[in-house]
C-alpha positions in Angstrom: 133.8 103.9 87.6 134.1 101.1 85.0 134.3 100.6 81.3 131.1 101.1 79.3 131.8 97.7 77.6 132.0 95.9 81.0 129.2 93.6 81.9 126.7 95.0 84.3 127.2 93.3 87.7 127.5 94.0 91.3 131.0 93.7 92.8 133.1 94.5 95.9 136.2 95.4 93.9 137.1 96.5 90.4 137.3 93.7 87.8 140.1 94.0 85.3 139.4 91.1 83.0 136.0 91.0 81.4 134.5 90.0 78.1 133.4 92.9 75.8 129.7 93.1 75.2 128.2 93.5 71.8 127.9 97.1 70.8 127.4 99.2 67.7 129.0 102.5 66.7 126.7 105.1 65.2 127.3 108.3 63.4 126.1 111.5 65.0 123.1 111.6 62.6 122.1 108.0 63.3 122.4 108.6 67.1 120.2 111.6 66.8 117.6 109.6 64.8 117.7 106.9 67.5 117.1 109.4 70.3 114.4 111.2 68.3 112.5 107.9 68.0 112.8 107.3 71.7 111.6 110.8 72.6 108.7 110.5 70.1 107.6 107.3 71.8 107.8 108.8 75.3 105.8 111.9 74.2 103.1 109.7 72.6 102.3 108.3 76.0 99.4 109.9 78.0 101.1 108.9 81.3 103.5 111.3 83.1 107.2 110.6 82.6 109.6 109.6 85.4 112.5 111.9 86.1 115.0 110.0 84.0 112.7 109.9 81.0 111.8 113.6 81.4 115.4 114.7 81.6 116.1 112.9 78.2 113.0 114.6 76.6 113.8 118.0 78.0 117.5 117.9 76.8 116.4 116.8 73.3 113.7 119.4 73.0 116.1 122.2 74.1 118.4 121.2 71.3 115.7 120.7 68.7 113.0 123.3 69.3 112.2 123.6 65.6 110.7 120.1 65.3 108.9 118.9 68.5 106.8 115.8 68.3 103.1 115.8 69.5 102.8 115.6 73.3 100.0 113.4 74.5 100.3 114.1 78.3 99.3 117.4 79.6 101.5 116.9 82.7 104.6 116.5 80.4 103.5 119.4 78.2 103.1 121.7 81.2 106.6 120.8 82.6 108.3 121.3 79.3 106.6 124.7 78.8 107.8 125.9 82.2 111.4 124.6 81.8 111.9 125.8 78.2 109.6 128.9 78.2 108.8 128.0 74.6 105.3 129.4 74.1 104.6 127.2 71.0 104.3 124.2 73.4 101.1 125.8 74.7 99.3 125.4 71.4 98.1 122.0 72.4 96.6 123.3 75.7 93.4 125.2 76.6 93.0 128.3 78.6 91.8 126.3 81.6 95.2 124.6 81.7 96.9 127.8 82.5 96.0 127.4 86.2 97.8 124.0 86.1 100.9 125.8 84.7 100.7 128.4 87.4 100.3 125.7 90.1 103.3 123.7 88.7 105.5 126.8 88.4 104.6 127.9 91.9 105.4 124.4 93.3 108.6 123.6 91.5 110.3 127.0 91.3 108.9 128.6 94.5 108.4 125.5 96.7 104.9 126.7 97.4 101.9 124.3 97.1 99.3 126.9 97.8 98.1 128.5 94.5 96.1 131.1 96.5 99.3 132.7 97.8 101.4 133.6 94.8 104.7 135.5 95.0 106.0 135.1 91.5 109.1 137.0 90.2 108.6 139.6 87.5 110.2 137.5 84.7 107.7 134.7 85.4 104.8 137.3 85.4 105.9 138.4 81.9 106.1 134.8 80.8 102.6 134.0 82.0 101.2 137.3 80.5 102.7 136.3 77.1 101.2 132.9 77.5 97.7 134.3 78.2 98.0 136.7 75.2 98.9 133.7 73.0 95.9 131.7 74.3 93.5 134.6 73.5 94.8 134.8 70.0 93.7 131.2 69.3 90.4 129.3 69.6 91.1 127.8 73.0 89.3 130.1 75.4 87.1 127.6 77.3 85.5 130.0 79.7 83.0 127.5 81.0 85.7 125.3 82.4 87.6 128.2 83.8 84.6 129.1 85.9 85.4 126.0 88.0 88.4 127.8 89.4 87.1 131.3 89.3 88.5 132.5 92.6 92.0 131.2 91.7 91.7 133.0 88.3 90.7 136.2 89.9 93.7 136.2 92.3 96.1 135.2 89.5 95.0 137.9 87.1 95.3 140.5 89.9 98.8 139.2 90.9 100.3 139.5 87.3 98.4 142.8 86.7 96.9 141.4 83.5 95.7 143.9 80.9 93.5 142.4 78.1 94.9 142.9 74.6 91.8 141.9 72.5 88.0 141.5 72.8 88.1 137.9 73.8 90.5 138.6 76.6 88.3 141.5 77.8 85.2 139.2 77.9 87.2 136.6 79.9 88.7 139.0 82.4 85.3 140.5 83.1 83.7 137.1 83.5 86.3 136.1 86.1 86.0 139.3 88.1 82.3 139.8 88.1 79.7 137.9 90.2 78.1 134.7 88.9 79.4 131.3 88.0 78.4 129.6 84.7 80.4 126.4 85.2 79.0 123.0 84.4 79.2 122.0 88.1 77.3 125.1 89.1 74.5 124.2 86.7 74.6 120.6 87.8 74.4 121.6 91.5 71.4 123.9 90.7 69.5 121.0 89.1 70.3 118.7 92.0 68.9 121.3 94.5 65.7 121.4 92.4 65.5 117.6 92.7 65.9 117.1 89.0 68.5 114.4 89.4 68.1 112.7 86.0 68.5 116.0 84.2 71.6 116.8 86.4 73.1 113.4 85.5 72.5 113.9 81.8 74.1 117.4 81.9 77.2 116.1 83.7 77.6 113.2 81.2 77.1 115.4 78.2 79.3 118.3 79.3 82.0 116.6 81.4 81.9 113.0 80.2 80.9 109.6 81.5 83.9 109.2 83.8 82.9 112.3 85.8 79.4 111.0 86.0 80.7 107.7 87.4 82.7 109.5 90.1 79.6 111.5 91.2 77.3 108.4 91.2 76.8 108.2 95.0 75.7 111.8 95.2 73.2 111.4 92.3 71.7 108.1 93.4 71.3 109.1 97.0 68.9 111.9 95.9 66.8 109.6 93.7 63.7 107.7 94.5 63.5 103.9 93.8 62.0 104.3 90.3 64.5 107.0 89.2 67.4 104.9 90.5 66.3 101.8 88.5 65.9 103.9 85.3 69.3 105.6 85.8 71.1 102.3 86.2 69.3 100.6 83.2 70.1 103.6 80.9 73.7 104.1 82.1 75.9 105.1 79.1 78.1 102.5 77.4 81.2 104.6 76.9 82.7 103.9 80.4 86.4 103.9 81.1 87.5 100.3 81.8 90.0 101.6 84.4 87.4 103.6 86.3 84.9 100.7 86.2 87.5 98.4 87.8 88.3 100.9 90.5 84.6 101.4 91.2 84.0 97.6 91.2 86.5 97.2 94.0 85.0 100.1 95.8 81.4 98.9 95.7 82.1 95.2 96.2 85.1 95.6 98.6 85.4 96.2 102.4 85.9 99.9 101.9 82.1 100.4 101.6 81.5 99.1 105.1 84.0 101.4 106.8 84.9 105.1 106.3 85.4 106.4 102.8 88.9 107.0 101.4 89.7 109.9 99.2 92.8 110.0 97.0 94.1 113.2 95.4 97.0 113.5 93.0 98.9 116.8 92.8 102.4 117.6 91.6 102.8 113.9 90.7 102.3 112.9 94.4 99.3 111.2 95.9 97.6 112.3 99.0 95.1 110.0 100.8 92.5 111.2 103.2 90.5 108.9 105.4 87.0 110.1 106.3 86.8 111.1 110.0 83.9 110.1 112.3 82.7 113.7 112.2 82.7 113.8 108.3 81.0 110.4 108.2 78.2 111.7 110.5 77.6 114.7 108.2 77.7 112.7 105.0 74.3 112.8 103.2 75.3 110.7 100.1 75.8 107.3 101.7 74.0 104.5 99.9 72.1 101.7 101.6 73.4 98.1 101.3 70.7 97.3 98.8 71.7 100.4 96.6 75.4 99.4 96.9 74.6 95.9 95.6 72.5 97.3 92.7 75.3 99.7 91.6 78.0 97.0 92.0 75.8 94.7 89.8 75.5 97.3 87.1 79.2 98.0 87.1 80.1 94.3 86.9 77.7 93.9 83.9 79.3 96.9 82.1 82.7 95.4 82.7 81.7 92.0 81.4 80.2 93.5 78.3 83.2 95.8 77.8 85.8 93.0 78.1 83.9 90.3 76.3 86.1 88.5 73.7 88.9 91.0 74.2 91.5 88.9 76.0 90.8 85.4 74.9 92.4 82.8 77.2 94.8 84.3 79.8 97.3 82.1 81.7 98.6 83.4 85.0 101.7 82.0 86.7 100.7 80.0 89.7 103.0 82.0 92.1 101.3 85.3 90.9 97.7 84.3 91.5 97.4 86.2 94.8 99.1 89.4 93.5 97.1 92.2 92.1 98.6 94.7 89.6 98.2 98.3 90.6 95.4 100.3 88.9 96.6 103.8 89.7 100.3 104.2 90.3 102.2 107.4 89.5 105.2 106.8 87.3 106.8 110.1 88.2 107.6 109.6 91.9 110.9 111.0 92.9 113.7 108.9 94.4 116.0 106.1 93.5 114.3 102.9 92.3 110.8 103.8 93.5 108.7 100.7 93.0 105.0 100.4 92.3 102.8 98.2 94.5 102.9 94.5 93.6 106.5 94.6 92.3 108.6 91.4 92.7 112.4 91.5 92.5 114.6 88.4 92.6 117.4 88.3 95.1 120.5 86.4 94.0 121.8 83.5 96.1 124.1 84.6 98.9 123.1 88.3 98.9 122.6 90.2 102.1 119.6 92.5 102.4 120.0 95.9 104.0 117.0 98.0 104.9 117.9 101.5 105.9 116.5 104.9 106.8 118.1 108.3 106.9 116.7 111.5 108.5 117.3 115.2 109.0 115.4 118.0 110.9 114.2 115.6 113.6 115.7 114.0 116.7 114.9 110.3 116.1 113.3 108.0 113.5 113.3 104.3 114.3 113.4 101.5 111.8 111.9 98.1 112.8 111.3 94.7 111.1 108.3 92.5 111.6 108.5 88.8 110.5 105.1 87.2 109.6 104.1 83.6 109.2 101.6 82.5 106.6 98.9 82.6 109.3 99.8 86.2 110.4 101.7 85.4 113.6 104.2 88.2 114.2 107.7 88.6 115.6 109.3 92.0 116.1 113.0 92.9 115.4 113.7 96.4 116.7 115.7 98.4 119.3 113.3 96.8 121.9 114.2 93.2 121.1 117.6 93.2 119.3 119.7 93.9 122.4 118.6 90.6 123.9 118.6 88.4 120.8 121.7 88.8 118.6 122.6 86.5 115.8 124.3 86.3 112.4 120.9 86.1 110.7 119.9 89.7 111.4 122.1 92.6 112.5 120.8 96.0 113.8 123.0 99.1 113.6 121.3 101.1 116.4 121.0 104.9 116.0 123.8 106.3 113.9 123.5 110.0 114.9 126.7 111.3 113.3 125.0 112.0 110.0 124.8 115.5 108.5 122.1 117.3 110.5 120.5 113.9 111.3 121.1 110.2 111.6 120.4 106.8 110.2 119.6 103.2 111.1 119.8 99.9 109.2 119.2 96.2 109.4 121.4 93.7 107.6 119.7 90.4 107.0 121.6 87.2 105.9 118.7 85.5 104.1 120.0 81.9 104.2 120.8 82.1 107.9 117.5 83.9 108.6 115.5 81.2 106.9 117.4 78.5 108.8 117.0 80.2 112.2 113.4 81.5 111.7 112.0 78.9 109.3 108.4 79.4 110.3 108.4 83.0 109.0 107.5 83.8 105.4 107.5 87.6 105.2 109.5 90.6 106.4 107.9 94.0 106.7 109.9 97.1 107.4 108.4 100.0 109.3 109.6 103.6 109.8 108.3 105.6 112.9 109.0 109.1 114.1 109.3 109.3 117.8 109.9 113.0 118.2 106.4 114.4 118.5 106.1 115.4 114.8 105.3 113.6 111.5 107.1 112.9 108.3 105.8 116.0 106.5 107.8 118.2 108.9 111.2 116.5 108.5 113.4 115.0 105.8 113.4 111.2 105.6 114.5 108.6 103.0 114.1 104.8 103.4 114.9 101.9 101.1 116.8 98.7 100.7 120.1 97.6 99.2 121.4 94.2 98.1 125.0 93.6 99.3 127.7 91.0 98.8 129.3 91.5 102.2 128.2 93.2 105.4 130.5 96.2 104.8 130.6 96.4 101.0 129.9 99.5 99.0 
């Protein structure tokens, strides 16, 4: 491709003459120390790693299994354990994390996202059996937490034909197979059914933490009388997560409270969003009144003010960024090339052309379109419906390219200077992908993105 000493730039042809960049030659030992420091920093983060970071960490650990740094993220630890089969990595996990390992193994190696339907090969059964045996030899058998997924545990133990090797394993297997549930949530639900809401809240906060209590606040408050509610809000614990407080503040003070609820789930480093249906909304028994919502929002805001008091000092925000909010919950491990988090801003060099594209397989047709918006929200559409009648050098539409492997593609090329001159009233461009084949994106293969180009037919 090009010399490693060549400057990093985009080009339409190879460049022969270039100035050498500053570089430093290291010995093999020095290079190993450098990589070790990078890996240690990556593993000290509690956030999941992206694919490039994870590949570096995995390669290093495979070469240096004798001296592995501490791993702060359970997601990273689980993936490394599956990929290396090194049981010592499990020493920082608890028995309840085994179901997370099974779920990840089932998804990544067997392409199955349903942990209730396992079909694991014999070699992986032996690995999981050895993992369980190691767990039962240590002091990490948190049976109370395992009760929360009792049915999954029961099916998993049956699938691998697990035979207990010691007394602790015998107790656990019997607990998972016999009737009864001694999880914290089961005890919490029992107290709620007995109308002992304050006791239920205290139990949840003590056994599962304040963050879990925050997430179940609607359910608890909706069952309380006015006096209990006031006492609950006044005595709310101080050790609240700042991140969760911010998320709840937007939830209780934002528009979302007036409409249907939105549920977000993260699994296998992917986020799934579920919007409450009218039928679910009608059955909901935990909806708060407007007055209760204001009371809870006021409490959350006061906790945030107290928590952040004198922590930041004076903060200066660039004027052009004042209307852009940073994401509170973005997964760093999304797959794909150059996946960006919400709110990202990328400069485009003068003279560059912008290409937005989509590619698909296993479906007849996916259409790409562009909507231009003014500051006031007025809209203009650029798509197969409109481009045949309005052609210009400002925006070029490819039409369906159906000669791709098992599928097709479409793209728009936008000459930004010409577009701004021809459509000066428009401020934003929004790209949309739509399936027009009677199916949805989960049933086909589709990639979409953008490229910056020097020429219309370059690269």
